[in-house]
Structures are given as C-alpha cells and as structure tokens.
Steps between C-alpha positions, in 0.01 A plus 500: 500500500601862464495539878749213541729650236496837673579339837787302345637822349481676838677208671777495237557876546520460877740205461721713273559734795603209724719342231749786518592413859498125438715527189753714688557191717503249215139388538175557318128430519266358236122517498363146484130579522216673676217307668235745610685731740799269550814561295735208436863584427829320459818640649798426274874552476680561829163483682496122453630344818548835671401477868335843473285421194175450695560825688565670165179352366283621789673826600608604153290356221169454684516837675583682176215331314248572777604867507447534125197269477303494828270221383791253500457275806832320493798392293609136488822348372498217248 
C-alpha cells in the first residue's frame, strides 16, 4: 500500500542518520522489514559479535527511529 511505502521511506531516512555513527565504527544497519509498528533490522560489519550491539540497537537505532517516527513501537534485530 502507499501508506506502507511512505512508512518504509521514513524508516530508511531515519536509519540513514544512524548509519553515519555506525559506519564510523565499522558497522552498519540494514532494514529487513516492517510488521505493523515493529521494525526489523540487521546489524552488519563490526556490529556482528560486538558485545555492545544490543545496546546500540536499543539506545541508538530504536531511539532514533522512535524520535523520527513516534508510531514505531520497537526495533528488533534479525
């Protein structure tokens, strides 16, 4: 639907802002999908196996997405 496409676009734009910080540390984030108000992402690069990756996911990625898109309930890692 058009609504889903617009939401995906908004999520990608918000992720672009987070990517800058992740890429500076050798990591990255990919959008896997959106189920309702839950965003599924995959942390890649240096994020794989990093002991701080779940903290990055919740305190970095999830917080940034919720600030930009208040209807997002949570972000999950794949």
